[in-house]
C-alpha positions in Angstrom: 112.9 73.7 57.5 115.8 74.4 59.8 114.0 74.1 62.5 112.2 71.3 62.0 115.6 69.4 61.1 117.1 70.8 64.6 114.1 69.0 66.8 114.7 66.0 64.7 117.6 63.9 65.7 115.6 62.1 69.4 113.1 61.3 67.0 115.1 59.1 64.5 115.3 55.7 66.3 111.7 56.0 66.7 111.6 52.8 64.7 109.8 49.3 65.7 111.5 45.9 64.5 112.5 46.1 61.2 112.6 43.2 58.7 116.1 40.8 58.9 116.7 42.0 55.2 117.3 45.0 56.6 118.9 44.1 59.6 121.8 42.1 57.8 121.7 45.8 55.6 122.6 47.1 59.0 125.1 44.2 59.7 127.1 45.1 56.6 127.0 48.6 56.7 130.2 48.7 59.0 132.3 46.3 56.9 134.9 44.9 59.5 134.8 47.8 61.6 131.4 46.9 63.9 130.8 49.5 66.3 134.0 51.1 65.0 135.6 52.8 68.0 138.0 55.0 66.2 137.5 53.0 62.7 139.4 53.7 59.6 138.9 53.1 56.2 139.1 49.3 54.7 142.2 48.7 53.0 142.3 49.7 49.1 146.0 50.4 48.7 149.9 49.3 49.6 150.4 52.4 51.3 147.7 52.0 54.0 149.7 48.8 54.9 152.6 47.9 56.9 155.5 46.1 55.8 154.9 42.6 55.3 150.9 42.6 54.9 149.2 41.4 51.5 147.6 44.2 49.8 145.7 41.4 47.4 144.5 39.5 50.9 143.6 42.4 52.8 141.3 43.7 49.8 140.0 40.1 49.6 139.1 40.1 53.0 137.9 43.4 53.6 135.5 42.7 50.7 134.2 39.6 52.0 130.2 40.1 52.6 128.5 40.5 55.8 125.6 38.7 56.5 124.0 37.0 58.8 124.3 33.9 57.4 128.6 34.4 57.9 130.0 30.9 58.9 130.1 30.9 62.9 129.2 28.6 65.8 126.0 27.4 65.9 124.4 27.8 69.5 122.1 25.9 71.0 119.3 28.4 71.4 117.4 29.5 68.3 117.7 32.3 66.5 114.3 34.8 66.3 112.4 33.9 62.6 113.1 36.5 59.9 110.6 39.0 58.6 109.8 40.5 55.7 110.7 43.9 53.8 107.2 44.8 54.1 107.4 44.7 57.9 110.3 47.1 57.4 108.3 49.4 55.9 105.4 49.5 57.7 107.8 49.7 61.2 109.0 53.2 59.9 105.7 54.1 59.7 106.1 56.5 63.0 109.1 58.1 61.7 108.5 62.3 61.5 109.1 62.9 57.4 112.0 64.9 58.8 113.8 62.2 59.8 113.1 60.0 57.1 114.5 62.7 55.0 117.8 63.2 56.8 118.4 59.3 56.6 117.5 59.3 52.9 119.9 62.1 52.3 122.7 60.9 53.8 122.4 57.1 51.9 122.2 58.8 49.0 124.5 61.5 49.4 127.2 57.9 49.9 125.8 56.3 47.3 128.2 59.0 45.0 131.8 58.4 46.7 133.4 60.3 44.2 131.0 63.3 45.3 131.2 62.4 48.9 135.2 61.9 48.6 135.8 65.5 47.4 133.2 66.9 50.2 135.2 64.9 53.4 138.7 65.8 51.6 137.2 69.8 51.4 136.1 69.0 55.0 139.3 67.9 56.3 141.2 70.6 54.2 139.1 73.8 55.4 137.5 72.5 58.3 137.3 76.6 59.9 134.9 77.3 56.5 132.4 74.5 57.5 132.3 75.9 60.6 132.5 79.6 60.5 130.9 79.9 56.8 126.8 80.1 58.0 125.3 77.9 55.3 128.1 75.2 55.5 127.7 75.3 59.1 124.0 75.0 59.5 124.2 72.1 56.5 127.4 70.4 58.6 125.6 70.7 62.2 122.1 69.7 61.5 121.9 67.0 58.9 125.7 65.3 60.3 126.5 66.7 63.4 123.0 66.4 64.8 122.7 62.8 63.5 126.1 61.3 64.8 126.8 63.7 68.0 125.1 64.4 71.4 126.0 67.9 71.7 128.7 70.0 73.2 127.8 70.8 76.5 125.7 69.2 79.8 122.4 70.0 79.1 122.9 69.3 75.5 124.2 65.9 76.0 121.7 64.7 79.1 118.5 66.0 76.2 120.5 63.3 74.1 120.5 60.5 76.5 117.0 61.4 77.3 115.2 61.0 74.2 117.4 57.9 73.8 115.9 57.0 76.9 112.5 57.5 76.2 112.7 55.0 72.5 114.1 52.1 74.7 117.8 52.8 74.7 119.2 52.0 78.1 122.1 54.6 78.2 125.1 55.6 76.4 128.9 54.7 75.8 130.1 58.4 76.0 133.0 59.9 74.5 134.7 63.1 74.1 136.3 63.9 70.4 138.9 66.5 70.9 141.8 64.7 70.4 145.1 66.4 72.6 147.5 68.5 70.4 150.7 67.1 69.5 152.8 70.2 68.5 156.7 69.4 67.5 159.6 69.9 70.0 162.8 71.4 68.2 165.6 72.1 70.5 168.9 69.4 72.2 170.4 67.8 74.7 168.8 69.1 78.2 167.0 71.3 76.8 164.9 69.3 74.5 164.2 66.9 77.2 162.7 69.5 79.6 160.4 70.5 76.3 159.5 66.9 75.9 158.8 66.7 79.9 156.6 69.8 79.9 154.6 68.8 76.8 154.0 64.9 78.0 152.7 67.0 81.1 150.5 69.1 79.2 149.1 66.3 77.1 149.0 64.2 79.6 146.4 67.2 81.8 144.5 67.7 78.3 143.1 64.5 78.4 142.8 64.1 82.0 140.8 67.4 82.0 138.5 65.7 79.2 138.2 62.2 80.4 137.2 63.6 83.9 134.6 66.4 81.9 133.0 63.3 80.0 132.9 61.5 83.1 130.9 64.2 84.8 128.2 64.4 81.8 127.8 60.4 81.8 124.6 59.2 83.6 125.7 57.2 86.3 125.5 53.8 85.4 126.5 54.3 81.7 129.8 54.3 80.3 133.0 56.0 79.4 135.1 55.1 76.4 138.5 56.0 76.7 141.6 55.5 74.3 145.0 55.7 76.0 147.0 57.1 73.1 144.7 60.3 73.1 146.8 61.4 76.0 149.5 61.9 73.9 152.9 61.2 72.3 155.3 59.8 75.0 152.2 57.4 76.2 152.1 56.3 72.2 156.1 55.8 72.9 155.2 53.8 76.5 152.9 51.7 74.9 154.5 51.0 71.3 157.7 50.2 73.4 155.3 47.5 75.9 156.3 49.1 78.8 155.8 47.2 81.9 153.9 50.2 83.6 152.4 53.7 82.4 155.2 56.3 83.9 154.2 58.3 86.8 152.2 61.2 84.9 150.2 59.0 83.4 149.4 56.2 86.1 148.5 59.3 88.1 145.8 60.8 85.8 144.8 56.9 85.2 144.5 56.5 88.8 142.4 60.0 88.9 140.0 58.6 86.3 139.6 55.6 87.8 138.4 57.0 90.8 136.7 59.7 89.5 134.4 56.7 87.6 133.7 54.2 90.4 132.6 57.4 92.7 130.1 58.2 89.9 129.2 55.0 89.4 130.4 55.2 85.4 132.1 52.2 84.0 135.5 52.4 82.0 136.0 51.0 78.4 139.3 51.3 77.6 139.6 51.4 73.8 141.5 48.5 71.3 144.5 50.1 69.4 146.4 49.1 66.8 148.0 45.8 67.2 151.7 47.1 68.4 150.4 49.0 71.0 147.9 46.4 72.2 149.7 44.4 74.7 150.7 47.4 77.3 147.1 48.5 76.9 146.1 44.8 77.6 148.6 44.8 80.3 147.8 48.0 82.6 144.4 47.5 81.9 144.7 44.5 83.5 146.0 45.8 86.7 143.4 48.5 86.6 140.8 45.7 86.7 142.5 44.1 89.1 142.4 47.0 91.9 139.1 48.6 90.9 136.4 45.5 89.5 136.2 44.1 93.8 133.8 42.6 95.4 130.5 44.6 93.5 132.4 46.5 91.9 132.6 46.7 88.0 134.5 49.5 86.8 137.1 48.5 84.1 136.5 47.2 80.8 139.0 45.9 78.4 138.6 45.8 74.7 138.8 42.8 72.4 139.4 42.9 68.7 138.2 39.6 67.3 139.6 39.8 63.9 142.9 39.2 65.4 143.9 35.6 65.5 145.7 36.0 69.3 142.8 37.3 70.6 140.9 34.5 71.6 143.6 33.2 73.9 144.5 36.0 75.0 140.6 36.8 76.1 140.9 33.3 77.7 144.2 34.2 79.5 142.8 37.3 81.2 139.6 35.3 82.0 141.7 32.8 84.0 143.6 35.8 85.4 140.3 37.3 86.8 139.1 34.0 87.9 142.3 32.8 89.7 142.5 36.4 91.6 139.4 37.4 92.2 138.6 40.0 90.8 135.4 40.4 88.3 136.2 40.6 85.0 134.9 43.2 81.9 134.9 42.3 78.9 134.0 44.4 75.4 134.0 42.4 72.0 134.4 44.0 68.6 135.0 43.0 65.7 138.2 45.0 64.4 139.0 48.7 63.9 142.8 48.8 62.1 142.5 46.0 59.3 144.2 48.9 56.6 147.4 49.1 59.6 147.8 45.6 61.6 149.8 43.5 59.9 147.8 41.1 57.7 148.7 37.9 58.7 147.8 38.3 62.7 144.4 39.1 61.0 142.2 36.2 60.4 141.9 34.6 56.8 138.1 35.4 55.9 135.6 37.5 57.5 133.9 34.0 58.2 136.5 33.1 60.6 136.2 36.4 62.3 132.8 35.9 63.1 132.9 32.4 63.9 135.7 34.2 66.7 133.3 36.6 67.9 130.5 34.5 68.0 132.4 31.8 69.6 133.8 34.6 72.5 130.6 36.0 73.2 128.8 32.6 73.6 131.8 31.5 76.0 131.8 34.8 78.3 127.7 34.8 78.2 127.9 31.2 79.5 131.0 31.4 81.7 128.6 32.4 85.2 127.1 28.9 84.9 130.6 26.7 85.4 132.9 29.4 86.6 135.6 27.6 88.7 135.2 30.2 91.3 132.3 31.4 92.9 131.5 35.2 93.3 133.1 36.3 90.3 131.3 38.5 88.2 131.2 38.4 84.4 130.0 41.9 82.5 129.9 41.9 78.8 129.5 44.3 76.2 128.8 43.5 72.8 130.1 46.3 70.3 128.6 45.0 67.0 126.5 46.2 63.7 126.2 42.4 63.3 122.4 41.5 64.0 123.7 37.6 63.5 125.8 37.7 66.2 123.8 39.5 69.0 120.3 37.8 67.8 122.1 34.5 68.9 123.5 36.2 72.3 120.0 37.3 72.9 118.5 33.8 72.5 120.9 32.3 74.6 120.1 34.8 77.4 116.8 34.1 76.9 117.0 30.4 77.4 119.0 31.0 80.4 116.0 32.7 81.6 113.3 29.7 80.9 115.7 27.4 82.7 115.6 29.3 85.8 119.3 30.2 85.5 121.0 33.2 85.9 121.4 35.6 83.2 124.7 36.6 81.8 125.1 40.7 82.1 125.1 41.3 78.3 124.8 44.8 77.2 124.4 45.7 73.4 126.4 48.8 71.4 125.8 50.3 68.3 127.3 53.9 66.8 124.8 56.4 67.3 123.5 57.2 64.0 124.1 54.1 62.6 122.2 50.6 62.6 119.2 52.5 64.5 117.4 49.2 62.9 119.3 46.7 64.5 119.6 48.6 68.3 115.4 48.9 67.8 114.9 45.4 67.0 116.7 44.4 70.2 114.6 46.5 72.7 111.4 45.2 71.1 110.1 42.1 71.8 109.6 39.2 69.3 106.2 36.8 70.3 107.4 33.9 67.6 110.5 33.9 69.5 109.3 34.5 72.5 111.7 37.3 73.2 110.1 40.0 75.6 110.2 43.9 75.8 113.3 45.6 77.6 115.3 41.7 78.1 118.0 43.4 76.3 119.9 46.3 77.5 121.7 48.4 74.6 123.8 51.7 74.9 124.6 53.7 71.8 128.4 54.6 71.2 127.8 58.6 71.7 130.7 61.2 70.9 130.5 64.9 72.2 132.0 68.1 71.4 131.9 71.5 69.3 131.2 70.5 65.8 135.2 71.6 65.2 136.0 68.9 67.5 133.9 66.4 65.9 134.9 67.0 62.3 137.6 64.0 62.2 134.2 61.8 64.1 132.2 62.6 61.5 134.8 62.3 58.6 134.7 58.6 59.9 131.5 58.2 59.7 131.0 59.4 56.2 133.7 56.9 55.4 131.8 54.2 57.0 128.7 55.0 55.1 130.7 55.5 51.8 132.9 51.8 51.9 129.5 50.7 52.9 127.0 52.2 50.5 126.0 49.0 48.4 125.3 46.8 51.1 122.9 49.3 52.2 120.1 49.1 49.8 117.7 47.3 51.6 117.7 50.5 53.9 117.3 52.9 51.3 114.7 51.2 49.8 112.3 51.1 52.6 113.3 54.9 53.6 112.5 55.7 50.4 109.0 53.8 49.9 108.5 55.3 53.1 108.9 59.1 51.9 106.8 57.8 48.5 103.9 56.7 50.6 103.5 59.7 52.6 104.1 62.5 49.5 101.0 60.4 47.7 99.0 60.7 50.3 99.3 64.1 50.7 97.8 64.3 47.3 95.4 61.9 47.9 94.3 63.8 51.1 
């Protein structure tokens, strides 16, 4: 059985177009943390909020249903027609039984939040036990690690990437799971300053080594996700103090990373982080973009969390700066990952308002090249989302551009590996009724690599998201269970 499950991961995604109801289920599966990228669970207690945030408002926001019918700007391009739940059941008929079982196991485990919360708490407190005890290690590795992670070595990552490509997935956004060690410093005066400086150098060096290794493992043309705060406590302090530029130590490390990415032909996605750090992240990233996104190069992408009220204006300003100064602009759009910690008044009042901001930003970027004030400026777009409605709108817009003989927007679509697989594969498939062709979308999976130990916290975050979204994933559980039951009965009949 374990041997079967070991090889089940590459087949997990082998599902044609699923029903629109199933896609809506996938849309709801990540609450406001779409394509998560260092997500946190929706706020539920006052202890998760910063001073001044409203518990009631945050709970109300987080509990709103995410459906394809959410209020958002209406594109002139028609959306593909809805499908039926039976269509979805037929679509997963090609999945191997082991993959069906694993999906259903994870979803049903998530349906018992008390049990899952206990297991997650045990995992966080006793991670060594799950890594060293043979039975627990096998369960963790073959049911969860293999479902969400790419592997721990170059060859393992390459096999995962190749298996995704065979399913029509264009490539990956590769991220290293290991977090920089942050030990405390106990000293005073000059001795403390020297220790802090040495620790800063060590932490940046760890971050640099891991990032360069990730670039090495990423296929040319694909993406690598980087997080500035991962370089240690001193870098976090620089971000929170809104420093104009990184210090010399981190600045040199960033230059090495950017040079390596450009030489390899890999694109860098700079993750958005807590709002109190974002202004400095934006400034540093735009400086990198101005230096490296020249000519035909598109190396640096900044991330915009559209649940923040200010993000629309920030995005507009950055786009205008790129046009005025003549460098290519790379943008990744997500809804947001820090609802539990960012000040509530900075976030849109409703989920519908966030959806509207996201869709408007995506449409503006996808049509900007048709009327840009300075010819030659390229706009690269990464839509990190598990919301089917938002992605289908942009797919329809690009289809209309192609029909009109216009240049088609440079857009890629991204979802987390192990989540929203129905949505990912639907974007790679043809839709004859809507006139959409197979292969007209470049779909990427956000893939984390590292050892089982290094990926523990990442796996916990994925499990927490499944737990929080279990009620809205009912349709997915139905179709997986229906197919598993059909095979069981067919086995008796045969």
